[in-house]
C-alpha positions as CSV (number, residue, x, y, z in Angstrom):
1,M,52.1,94.3,186.9
2,T,51.0,97.5,185.0
3,D,52.4,100.9,185.9
4,D,48.8,102.3,185.9
5,R,47.7,99.8,188.5
6,R,50.7,100.5,190.7
7,R,49.9,104.2,190.5
8,Q,46.3,103.5,191.4
9,F,47.4,101.6,194.4
10,G,49.8,104.4,195.4
11,A,47.1,107.0,195.1
12,Y,44.8,104.8,197.2
13,L,47.4,104.4,199.9
14,A,48.0,108.2,199.9
15,R,44.3,108.8,200.4
16,L,44.2,106.4,203.3
17,R,47.1,108.2,204.9
18,R,45.6,111.6,204.5
19,D,42.2,110.4,205.8
20,A,44.1,109.3,208.9
21,H,45.6,112.9,209.1
22,K,49.2,111.5,209.0
23,S,52.2,112.9,207.1
24,Q,54.6,110.6,205.3
25,P,57.2,110.9,208.1
26,Q,54.6,110.2,210.8
27,L,53.4,107.1,208.9
28,A,57.0,105.9,208.6
29,A,57.6,106.4,212.3
30,M,54.4,104.6,213.3
31,L,55.1,101.7,211.0
32,C,58.6,101.3,212.5
33,A,57.0,101.4,216.0
34,V,54.4,98.7,215.2
35,S,56.9,96.5,213.4
36,G,59.8,96.9,215.8
37,T,62.2,98.0,213.1
38,Q,63.9,101.3,212.2
39,S,64.5,100.5,208.6
40,L,61.5,102.4,207.1
41,T,61.9,106.0,206.0
42,R,59.6,108.7,204.6
43,N,61.3,108.2,201.2
44,E,60.0,104.6,201.1
45,I,56.4,105.8,201.9
46,S,56.8,108.3,199.0
47,R,57.9,105.6,196.7
48,W,54.8,103.5,197.6
49,E,52.5,106.4,197.0
50,R,54.1,107.2,193.6
51,G,53.5,103.6,192.5
52,G,57.2,102.6,192.5
53,R,56.7,99.6,194.8
54,I,53.9,97.8,196.5
55,P,54.6,97.4,200.3
56,E,54.0,93.7,200.3
57,T,55.2,92.7,203.8
58,W,54.1,96.0,205.3
59,L,50.4,95.6,204.5
60,P,49.3,94.2,208.0
61,C,51.1,97.0,209.7
62,I,49.7,99.6,207.4
63,A,46.2,98.2,208.1
64,D,46.8,98.4,211.8
65,V,48.2,102.0,211.8
66,L,45.6,103.4,209.4
67,G,42.6,101.5,210.7
68,V,41.6,99.7,207.6
69,P,40.8,96.0,207.1
70,V,43.9,94.2,206.0
71,G,41.8,92.2,203.5
72,E,41.0,95.4,201.7
73,L,44.6,96.3,201.4
74,E,45.6,92.8,200.2
75,R,42.9,92.8,197.6
76,A,44.0,96.2,196.4
77,A,47.6,95.0,196.2
78,A,46.6,91.8,194.3
79,Y,44.7,94.0,191.8
80,A,47.8,96.2,191.4
81,R,50.0,93.1,190.8
82,G,47.6,92.0,188.0
83,E,46.5,89.0,189.9
84,L,42.8,90.1,190.2
85,E,40.4,91.6,187.8
86,G,37.6,93.8,188.9
87,P,37.0,97.5,189.6
88,P,39.9,99.9,190.0
89,I,40.9,101.3,193.3
90,G,41.2,104.6,194.9
91,A,40.7,107.7,192.8
92,A,40.4,105.7,189.7
93,A,37.5,103.8,191.2
94,T,35.6,107.0,191.9
95,L,36.3,108.5,188.5
96,S,35.5,105.3,186.7
97,E,31.9,105.7,188.0
98,V,31.4,108.9,186.1
99,I,32.8,107.9,182.8
100,P,29.9,107.7,180.3
101,A,28.7,104.4,179.1
102,G,29.9,103.4,175.6
103,D,32.3,105.7,173.8
104,P,30.6,108.9,172.5
105,L,34.0,110.0,171.1
106,A,34.7,106.8,169.1
107,P,35.7,107.7,165.6
108,L,33.4,106.7,162.8
109,A,34.3,103.5,161.0
110,S,35.3,105.5,157.9
111,R,36.4,109.0,158.3
112,T,34.9,111.0,155.4
113,G,35.7,114.6,156.4
114,R,38.5,116.8,155.4
115,R,42.0,116.5,156.9
116,I,42.7,118.9,159.7
117,G,45.9,120.1,161.4
118,G,47.3,122.2,164.2
119,D,45.8,125.5,162.8
120,D,42.3,124.0,163.1
121,V,42.9,123.0,166.7
122,A,44.3,126.5,167.5
123,R,41.2,128.1,166.1
124,L,39.0,125.8,168.2
125,A,41.1,126.6,171.3
126,A,40.6,130.4,170.7
127,R,36.8,129.8,170.5
128,V,36.9,127.7,173.7
129,H,38.7,130.5,175.6
130,G,36.2,133.0,174.2
131,F,33.5,131.1,176.0
132,R,35.5,131.2,179.2
133,L,35.8,135.0,179.0
134,A,32.1,135.3,178.0
135,D,31.1,133.3,181.1
136,D,32.9,136.0,183.2
137,V,30.3,138.6,182.2
138,L,27.2,136.6,181.0
139,A,24.9,134.2,182.9
140,G,24.4,130.6,182.1
141,G,21.0,131.1,180.5
142,D,22.6,133.5,178.0
143,L,25.2,131.0,176.9
144,M,23.6,127.6,177.0
145,A,22.6,127.3,173.3
146,P,25.8,128.6,171.7
147,V,28.2,126.6,174.0
148,F,26.4,123.3,173.4
149,R,26.3,124.0,169.6
150,E,30.1,124.5,169.8
151,L,30.6,121.3,171.8
152,N,28.6,119.2,169.4
153,A,30.5,120.7,166.4
154,A,33.8,119.9,168.1
155,M,32.8,116.3,168.7
156,R,31.7,115.9,165.0
157,L,35.0,117.4,164.0
158,Y,36.9,114.8,166.0
159,R,34.8,111.9,164.9
160,E,34.5,112.7,161.2
161,S,37.8,114.4,160.2
162,A,41.1,112.9,159.2
163,H,44.0,113.8,161.5
164,T,47.2,112.6,163.0
165,E,47.3,111.0,166.4
166,A,48.9,114.2,167.9
167,V,46.2,116.4,166.4
168,G,43.5,114.0,167.6
169,R,44.9,114.2,171.2
170,A,44.9,118.0,170.9
171,L,41.3,117.9,169.7
172,L,40.3,115.8,172.7
173,V,41.9,118.3,175.1
174,Q,39.8,121.1,173.6
175,I,36.7,118.9,173.7
176,G,37.4,118.3,177.4
177,E,37.9,122.0,178.1
178,L,34.8,122.9,176.2
179,A,32.8,120.3,178.0
180,Q,33.9,121.7,181.3
181,I,32.7,125.2,180.3
182,A,29.4,123.8,178.9
183,G,28.9,121.9,182.2
184,W,29.6,125.0,184.3
185,I,27.2,127.1,182.1
186,A,24.5,124.5,182.3
187,S,24.8,124.3,186.0
188,D,24.5,128.0,186.4
189,A,21.4,127.9,184.3
190,G,19.9,125.2,186.6
191,R,20.2,122.4,184.0
192,H,22.0,120.0,186.3
193,E,21.4,116.8,184.4
194,Q,22.7,118.4,181.2
195,A,25.7,119.7,183.1
196,E,26.5,116.3,184.5
197,R,26.4,114.8,181.0
198,A,28.8,117.4,179.7
199,Y,31.2,116.9,182.6
200,R,31.2,113.1,182.1
201,L,31.8,113.5,178.4
202,G,34.7,115.9,179.2
203,I,36.3,113.4,181.6
204,E,36.3,110.7,179.0
205,A,37.8,113.1,176.4
206,A,40.5,114.3,178.8
207,R,41.2,110.7,179.8
208,Q,41.7,109.6,176.2
209,A,44.0,112.6,175.7
210,G,46.1,111.6,178.7
211,D,45.6,115.0,180.4
212,S,45.3,114.3,184.1
213,P,45.0,117.9,185.4
214,L,42.1,118.4,182.9
215,V,40.5,115.2,184.1
216,A,40.8,116.5,187.7
217,H,39.4,119.9,186.6
218,L,36.3,118.3,185.1
219,A,35.8,115.9,188.1
220,G,36.2,118.7,190.5
221,S,33.6,120.8,188.6
222,L,31.1,117.9,188.8
223,A,32.0,117.4,192.5
224,Y,31.2,121.0,193.1
225,Q,27.8,120.6,191.5
226,L,27.1,117.4,193.5
227,S,28.0,119.1,196.8
228,N,25.6,122.0,196.0
229,T,22.7,119.8,195.0
230,G,22.2,117.5,198.0
231,Q,24.8,114.9,197.1
232,E,27.4,115.9,199.6
233,R,29.0,112.5,200.2
234,A,29.4,111.9,196.4
235,G,30.7,115.4,196.0
236,L,33.3,114.9,198.7
237,D,34.5,111.6,197.3
238,L,34.8,113.0,193.8
239,A,36.6,116.2,194.9
240,R,39.2,114.1,196.7
241,A,39.5,111.8,193.8
242,A,40.2,114.8,191.6
243,V,43.2,115.8,193.7
244,E,44.6,112.3,193.5
245,E,44.0,112.1,189.8
246,A,46.0,115.4,189.2
247,G,48.8,114.2,191.4
248,P,51.5,116.2,193.2
249,D,53.2,117.2,189.9
250,A,50.2,119.2,188.6
251,P,50.8,122.9,188.1
252,P,50.5,124.7,191.5
253,R,47.7,127.0,190.3
254,T,45.6,124.0,189.4
255,R,46.3,122.2,192.6
256,A,45.2,125.3,194.5
257,L,41.9,125.1,192.6
258,F,41.4,121.4,193.3
259,F,42.1,121.9,197.1
260,D,39.6,124.7,197.2
261,R,37.0,122.4,195.8
262,V,37.9,119.8,198.4
263,A,37.5,122.5,201.1
264,W,34.0,123.3,199.9
265,A,33.0,119.7,199.6
266,Y,34.1,119.1,203.2
267,T,32.2,122.2,204.3
268,R,29.0,121.0,202.6
269,A,29.5,117.6,204.3
270,E,29.8,119.5,207.6
271,Q,33.4,118.5,208.3
272,A,34.9,121.7,209.6
273,Q,38.5,120.8,210.4
274,P,39.3,119.0,207.1
275,A,37.7,121.9,205.3
276,I,40.0,124.5,206.9
277,Q,43.0,122.2,206.4
278,A,42.1,122.0,202.6
279,L,41.9,125.8,202.5
280,G,45.5,126.0,203.9
281,Q,46.6,123.4,201.3
282,A,45.1,125.6,198.5
283,H,47.0,128.7,199.7
284,E,50.2,126.7,200.1
285,A,49.9,125.4,196.6
286,L,49.4,128.8,195.1
287,T,52.6,130.2,196.8
288,E,54.8,127.4,195.4
289,A,57.2,128.4,192.6
290,D,55.4,127.7,189.4
291,N,58.0,126.7,186.8
292,E,55.5,124.8,184.7
293,E,53.1,126.3,182.2
294,T,49.7,126.7,183.8
295,P,46.7,125.6,181.6
296,Q,44.8,128.4,180.2
297,W,41.6,127.2,182.0
298,A,43.2,128.1,185.3
299,Y,43.8,131.8,184.3
300,W,41.4,133.1,187.0
301,V,42.8,131.3,190.0
302,S,44.4,133.9,192.3
303,R,44.9,134.8,195.9
304,E,41.8,136.9,195.7
305,E,39.6,134.0,194.5
306,L,41.0,131.7,197.2
307,E,40.1,134.4,199.8
308,V,36.5,134.3,198.4
309,M,36.4,130.5,199.1
310,D,37.9,131.1,202.5
311,A,35.1,133.5,203.3
312,R,32.4,131.2,201.9
313,V,33.7,128.3,204.0
314,F,33.8,130.5,207.1
315,T,30.2,131.7,206.4
316,E,28.9,128.2,206.0
317,L,30.7,127.3,209.3
318,H,29.1,130.3,211.0
319,R,32.3,132.1,211.6
320,P,31.3,135.6,210.5
321,L,34.1,137.5,212.2
322,R,36.5,135.8,209.7
323,A,34.1,135.9,206.7
324,V,33.0,139.5,206.8
325,P,36.4,141.3,206.5
326,L,37.5,138.9,203.7
327,L,34.4,139.5,201.6
328,T,34.3,143.2,202.3
329,D,37.9,143.5,201.1
330,V,37.4,141.3,198.0
331,L,34.3,143.1,196.9
332,R,36.0,146.5,197.3
333,R,38.6,145.4,194.7
334,Y,36.5,143.1,192.5
335,D,35.8,143.8,188.8
336,A,32.3,145.2,188.7
337,T,31.8,143.8,185.1
338,H,31.6,140.3,186.6
339,A,28.1,141.0,187.8
340,R,27.1,137.4,188.6
341,E,30.1,136.8,190.8
342,V,29.7,140.2,192.6
343,A,26.0,139.2,193.4
344,L,27.1,135.8,194.6
345,Y,29.8,137.1,196.8
346,R,27.4,139.8,198.2
347,S,25.0,136.9,199.1
348,W,27.6,135.3,201.3
349,L,28.4,138.7,202.8
350,A,24.7,139.2,203.6
351,I,24.5,135.9,205.4
352,A,27.7,136.5,207.3
353,L,26.4,139.9,208.5
354,A,23.2,138.3,209.6
355,D,25.2,135.7,211.6
356,A,27.2,138.6,213.1
357,N,23.9,140.1,214.3
358,E,24.1,143.0,211.8
359,P,20.7,142.7,210.1
360,E,20.5,146.3,208.9
361,Q,23.7,145.9,206.8
362,A,22.7,142.4,205.8
363,A,19.4,143.8,204.4
364,G,21.3,146.3,202.3
365,E,23.5,143.7,200.8
366,A,20.5,141.4,200.3
367,R,18.7,144.1,198.3
368,R,21.6,144.4,196.0
369,V,21.7,140.6,195.5
370,V,18.0,140.4,194.8
371,S,18.0,143.4,192.4
372,A,20.9,141.8,190.4
373,S,19.3,138.3,190.3
374,V,16.0,139.6,188.9
375,D,17.6,140.6,185.6
376,M,20.1,137.7,185.4
377,A,19.6,134.4,183.6
378,S,21.5,132.6,186.4
379,D,19.7,129.9,188.6
380,R,22.7,130.0,190.9
381,T,22.2,133.7,191.6
382,A,18.5,133.3,192.0
383,S,19.0,130.4,194.5
384,R,21.4,132.5,196.5
385,A,19.0,135.4,196.6
386,R,16.3,133.1,198.1
387,A,18.8,131.7,200.6
388,V,19.6,135.2,201.8
389,L,15.9,136.1,202.1
390,R,15.2,132.9,204.1
391,R,18.1,133.7,206.5
392,L,16.8,137.3,207.1
393,Q,13.3,136.0,208.1
394,D,14.8,135.7,211.6
395,F,15.0,139.5,211.7
396,Q,11.6,140.5,210.5
397,E,11.2,143.0,213.3
398,V,14.0,145.1,212.0
399,P,12.6,147.8,209.7
400,E,15.1,147.4,206.9
401,V,14.5,143.6,206.8
402,D,10.8,144.1,207.0
403,N,10.9,146.4,204.0
404,L,13.1,144.0,202.1
405,L,10.7,141.1,202.7
406,H,7.7,143.2,201.8
407,D,9.3,144.1,198.5
408,H,10.8,140.7,197.6
409,G,9.3,138.0,199.9
410,H,7.3,136.6,197.0
411,L,10.5,135.2,195.6
412,L,10.6,132.6,198.4
413,S,7.6,130.9,196.8
414,A,9.2,130.9,193.4
């Protein structure tokens, strides 16, 4: 029985428990009640979910309590024991579906390039972070060509150079991080297929490097795109799989990000209560003592950014009394050089104001969004501008809205 398969089973069991909205102590108490024994504790549930043990004799009771077919649990347990071959289970099953076919990162049969070391990786890491910082102030269309050139160069460096195993792993991490940035930039430019290919490549690189939080970061990024492009169910499954992949020991700042993406995926899937619960989990994770070094790619995760997601979720759920104060406060303090984010956040504020029956203020915010989107090479911002204009069509009798639609209504047919 492999450790990996036991961990997969544990992650699968944990997801079933969370889907049933049960805590570990609650599950232990319910299993004791069903089985007529008092011998099971929360610690044993935790041990199962960590992959320390498969709950062999408890499977029928677990199936009863969590409302899943016992045959499904038994097949998963048999796979974990190594008695069955076939697809993985739980989060691994979801993530395995997005791994690219073949191995685009396989080294060439004969490495002919120069030997590289840690200094080369450090220089690549600096360029990777440079793209992150550039994405804060530039739109996707401005960065597409250079970021994909850099990604292709990094892949060639890995495949063709001579290096130690440790250097190879470090290179794979940087390829994974760069692929995440490239995917995000491509998505912002409206190149969703290219973005998905980049995310899938990055997941494979991070998997080969053994970096679970980075795998989760890439999977969550792809989940976010799926949720926003009409694939809400797939986005939700992948967002939840990303949390499981990262595990409870991932740095708190990264877990906050992953839960935020789960919250958005639930929102897009029109599941309000799980969405709000995930928002709470994100805030809880961020307040935990962070004794571990946080990956550089999570530098931007903060209470302010979590509040933006709170407001977006409340807007989507038509709760403007909660969304408007949050967005107003965040925008008052937000760095104005991050023009795309400011425009996006104003778009949510405009819709929340419309929902609050404040069309005059909504029209003012909408005009700012449209003006910013016209000169910005960001498909995401242009799409949000159109969404705001569509929402304000319900208030055409209001002079401010009528003037806005007269000036910019043509964008709705773009």
